[in-house]
MIDOSE-1310 file (N, C-alpha, C; in nm, 2 decimals, decimal comma, always signed):
residues 109
mkvm	+4,85/-11,15/+10,05/+4,76/-11,26/+10,05/+4,78/-11,31/+10,16; +4,66/-11,32/+10,27/+4,65/-11,40/+10,44/+4,62/-11,53/+10,42; +4,66/-11,62/+10,46/+4,62/-11,78/+10,49/+4,62/-11,81/+10,64; +4,56/-11,94/+10,65/+4,58/-12,02/+10,78/+4,61/-12,11/+10,76
lyal	+4,68/-12,15/+10,79/+4,81/-12,30/+10,84/+4,73/-12,36/+10,98; +4,69/-12,49/+10,98/+4,58/-12,57/+11,08/+4,71/-12,70/+11,07; +4,76/-12,73/+11,19/+4,85/-12,83/+11,23/+4,75/-12,91/+11,37; +4,76/-13,03/+11,30/+4,74/-13,12/+11,43/+4,85/-13,22/+11,46
ldng	+4,86/-13,21/+11,60/+4,99/-13,25/+11,62/+4,96/-13,33/+11,80; +5,05/-13,46/+11,77/+5,02/-13,53/+11,90/+5,10/-13,43/+12,00; +5,02/-13,45/+12,11/+5,10/-13,35/+12,22/+5,22/-13,46/+12,30; +5,30/-13,39/+12,36/+5,42/-13,42/+12,35/+5,51/-13,32/+12,40
agte	+5,67/-13,34/+12,47/+5,75/-13,32/+12,51/+5,84/-13,21/+12,35; +5,80/-13,31/+12,23/+5,89/-13,24/+12,10/+5,78/-13,13/+12,04; +5,68/-13,18/+12,08/+5,57/-13,05/+12,04/+5,59/-12,93/+12,07; +5,58/-12,90/+12,27/+5,61/-12,84/+12,32/+5,76/-12,75/+12,25
tllr	+5,84/-12,81/+12,22/+5,98/-12,75/+12,18/+5,96/-12,70/+12,03; +5,91/-12,77/+11,98/+5,84/-12,71/+11,84/+5,74/-12,57/+11,84; +5,69/-12,55/+11,92/+5,61/-12,43/+11,95/+5,66/-12,33/+12,00; +5,79/-12,34/+12,06/+5,87/-12,25/+12,18/+5,95/-12,21/+12,03
dlsg	+6,02/-12,32/+12,00/+6,10/-12,20/+11,88/+5,98/-12,14/+11,72; +5,93/-12,19/+11,74/+5,80/-12,10/+11,65/+5,75/-11,98/+11,70; +5,73/-11,98/+11,84/+5,71/-11,84/+11,89/+5,85/-11,76/+11,86; +5,95/-11,82/+11,90/+6,09/-11,74/+11,90/+6,14/-11,67/+11,78
kgfn	+6,08/-11,74/+11,69/+6,07/-11,72/+11,53/+5,99/-11,59/+11,50; +5,91/-11,59/+11,55/+5,79/-11,46/+11,55/+5,64/-11,53/+11,52; +5,65/-11,65/+11,48/+5,53/-11,66/+11,47/+5,44/-11,68/+11,57; +5,30/-11,66/+11,56/+5,19/-11,64/+11,68/+5,07/-11,74/+11,63
gtvl	+4,98/-11,79/+11,70/+4,91/-11,86/+11,68/+4,82/-11,91/+11,81; +4,73/-11,97/+11,78/+4,65/-12,04/+11,89/+4,61/-12,15/+11,89; +4,65/-12,21/+12,00/+4,65/-12,35/+12,05/+4,56/-12,40/+12,12; +4,50/-12,52/+12,08/+4,40/-12,58/+12,14/+4,40/-12,75/+12,17
pass	+4,35/-12,78/+12,31/+4,39/-12,93/+12,29/+4,27/-12,99/+12,20; +4,31/-13,11/+12,10/+4,20/-13,19/+12,04/+4,23/-13,29/+12,06; +4,10/-13,38/+12,01/+4,09/-13,57/+12,08/+3,96/-13,60/+11,91; +4,06/-13,68/+11,89/+3,95/-13,75/+11,83/+3,81/-13,79/+11,86
vhha	+3,71/-13,79/+11,77/+3,58/-13,86/+11,81/+3,58/-13,95/+11,88; +3,68/-14,06/+11,82/+3,66/-14,18/+11,87/+3,72/-14,16/+12,04; +3,83/-14,12/+12,06/+3,90/-14,06/+12,19/+3,77/-14,00/+12,29; +3,71/-13,94/+12,21/+3,60/-13,81/+12,30/+3,48/-13,89/+12,39
lnhg	+3,48/-13,96/+12,26/+3,34/-14,07/+12,34/+3,36/-14,16/+12,43; +3,51/-14,20/+12,38/+3,52/-14,35/+12,49/+3,58/-14,31/+12,61; +3,68/-14,21/+12,63/+3,75/-14,16/+12,74/+3,70/-13,98/+12,78; +3,60/-13,97/+12,77/+3,59/-13,77/+12,80/+3,61/-13,70/+12,74
npgt	+3,58/-13,55/+12,70/+3,62/-13,46/+12,64/+3,76/-13,38/+12,71; +3,80/-13,34/+12,66/+3,98/-13,32/+12,74/+3,92/-13,15/+12,75; +3,85/-13,13/+12,73/+3,78/-12,98/+12,78/+3,86/-12,88/+12,66; +3,77/-12,73/+12,64/+3,84/-12,64/+12,58/+3,87/-12,52/+12,64
avfs	+3,99/-12,47/+12,59/+4,09/-12,41/+12,67/+4,18/-12,35/+12,51; +4,16/-12,22/+12,51/+4,24/-12,15/+12,42/+4,38/-12,11/+12,45; +4,49/-12,11/+12,42/+4,62/-12,07/+12,47/+4,65/-11,97/+12,31; +4,76/-11,86/+12,39/+4,84/-11,82/+12,24/+4,99/-11,90/+12,30
lady	+5,10/-11,89/+12,18/+5,17/-11,96/+12,17/+5,28/-11,88/+12,25; +5,26/-11,77/+12,29/+5,33/-11,68/+12,36/+5,33/-11,74/+12,51; +5,20/-11,77/+12,53/+5,20/-11,86/+12,68/+5,21/-11,94/+12,64; +5,27/-12,04/+12,62/+5,31/-12,21/+12,62/+5,31/-12,24/+12,75
aedv	+5,36/-12,15/+12,83/+5,41/-12,23/+12,95/+5,36/-12,35/+13,02; +5,23/-12,30/+13,01/+5,11/-12,38/+13,08/+5,10/-12,50/+12,97; +5,12/-12,61/+13,07/+5,05/-12,73/+12,98/+4,93/-12,76/+12,91; +4,94/-12,77/+12,77/+4,80/-12,82/+12,70/+4,80/-12,97/+12,74
kgps	+4,68/-12,97/+12,79/+4,63/-13,16/+12,84/+4,62/-13,19/+12,71; +4,57/-13,35/+12,69/+4,47/-13,40/+12,61/+4,58/-13,47/+12,48; +4,59/-13,56/+12,44/+4,62/-13,65/+12,37/+4,72/-13,60/+12,23; +4,62/-13,47/+12,19/+4,68/-13,39/+12,04/+4,65/-13,23/+12,06
lmal	+4,69/-13,19/+12,00/+4,67/-13,03/+12,02/+4,62/-12,98/+11,85; +4,61/-12,86/+11,83/+4,53/-12,81/+11,68/+4,59/-12,63/+11,72; +4,70/-12,63/+11,63/+4,73/-12,51/+11,60/+4,72/-12,43/+11,49; +4,63/-12,32/+11,52/+4,64/-12,23/+11,42/+4,70/-12,10/+11,40
fvld	+4,75/-12,09/+11,27/+4,86/-11,96/+11,25/+4,78/-11,90/+11,11; +4,72/-11,77/+11,11/+4,71/-11,71/+11,01/+4,86/-11,55/+11,01; +4,88/-11,62/+10,87/+5,02/-11,51/+10,85/+5,03/-11,46/+10,69; +5,11/-11,40/+10,64/+5,11/-11,38/+10,54/+5,20/-11,48/+10,48
kkkl	+5,13/-11,49/+10,34/+5,17/-11,63/+10,26/+5,32/-11,66/+10,24; +5,36/-11,54/+10,14/+5,52/-11,52/+10,18/+5,61/-11,55/+10,32; +5,51/-11,57/+10,42/+5,62/-11,65/+10,56/+5,57/-11,80/+10,56; +5,46/-11,83/+10,46/+5,42/-11,98/+10,47/+5,53/-12,09/+10,47
pelq	+5,65/-12,07/+10,37/+5,68/-12,18/+10,32/+5,80/-12,19/+10,50; +5,81/-12,12/+10,54/+5,94/-12,09/+10,65/+5,85/-12,19/+10,79; +5,72/-12,15/+10,77/+5,65/-12,18/+10,89/+5,64/-12,34/+10,85; +5,58/-12,42/+10,72/+5,59/-12,51/+10,72/+5,73/-12,65/+10,72
svir	+5,83/-12,54/+10,73/+5,97/-12,58/+10,67/+6,00/-12,59/+10,83; +5,97/-12,54/+10,90/+6,02/-12,53/+11,05/+5,93/-12,66/+11,15; +5,80/-12,71/+11,08/+5,70/-12,79/+11,12/+5,77/-12,93/+11,07; +5,79/-12,93/+10,92/+5,83/-13,06/+10,85/+5,95/-13,13/+10,95
ayte	+6,05/-13,00/+10,99/+6,15/-13,05/+11,01/+6,19/-13,12/+11,19; +6,07/-13,03/+11,26/+6,05/-13,11/+11,42/+5,98/-13,22/+11,38; +5,89/-13,24/+11,34/+5,83/-13,36/+11,32/+5,88/-13,45/+11,22; +5,99/-13,45/+11,16/+6,04/-13,52/+11,09/+5,92/-13,61/+10,99
dfkk	+5,83/-13,49/+10,94/+5,78/-13,52/+10,82/+5,65/-13,56/+10,86; +5,63/-13,57/+10,98/+5,55/-13,65/+11,05/+5,53/-13,75/+11,11; +5,70/-13,83/+11,12/+5,70/-13,93/+11,14/+5,77/-13,96/+11,29; +5,82/-13,85/+11,34/+5,85/-13,83/+11,49/+5,74/-13,79/+11,56
ihgg	+5,66/-13,67/+11,51/+5,53/-13,62/+11,55/+5,46/-13,64/+11,46; +5,33/-13,74/+11,52/+5,28/-13,76/+11,42/+5,18/-13,69/+11,40; +5,09/-13,66/+11,28/+4,97/-13,55/+11,29/+4,95/-13,51/+11,15; +4,95/-13,38/+11,12/+4,93/-13,28/+10,99/+4,87/-13,16/+10,97
mfvv	+4,88/-13,12/+10,83/+4,88/-12,97/+10,84/+4,82/-12,94/+10,69; +4,73/-12,83/+10,71/+4,69/-12,78/+10,57/+4,68/-12,65/+10,59; +4,67/-12,56/+10,46/+4,64/-12,45/+10,48/+4,56/-12,41/+10,37; +4,46/-12,32/+10,45/+4,37/-12,22/+10,37/+4,39/-12,09/+10,31
side	+4,32/-12,05/+10,20/+4,33/-11,92/+10,14/+4,25/-11,84/+10,22; +4,29/-11,73/+10,29/+4,15/-11,60/+10,34/+4,16/-11,51/+10,26; +4,02/-11,52/+10,19/+3,99/-11,41/+10,13/+3,95/-11,28/+10,17; +3,91/-11,25/+10,27/+3,83/-11,17/+10,36/+3,92/-11,18/+10,49
megs	+3,98/-11,08/+10,54/+3,98/-11,10/+10,72/+3,96/-10,95/+10,77; +3,95/-10,93/+10,89/+3,93/-10,82/+10,99/+3,98/-10,84/+11,11; +4,05/-10,75/+11,15/+4,11/-10,79/+11,27/+4,27/-10,75/+11,26; +4,35/-10,78/+11,37/+4,48/-10,74/+11,39/+4,57/-10,88/+11,43
f	+4,56/-11,00/+11,31/+4,63/-11,09/+11,30/+4,74/-11,06/+11,25
């Protein structure tokens, strides 16, 4: 069974290190700049661009980023564990994550 893990994280050096480590461990996903509604309305939209974790050498601008991972459910505990360790349970790098089961899927994830 496939699942999708959605993580919203403050953007910074710690987040880049986390994403590089995840990529090195074989996890791949999509990274998008993100902003709260309040920030977008008061400071402008950071834009929309899609980045692969493998290509994260380019800076993702914006106060936050959104990372989406589609993976086999059996690999989920490892991914969650790495994210929790790097974020120190979201105390060092603020944000959060949640998981959604995928009932049907097509493509090459």
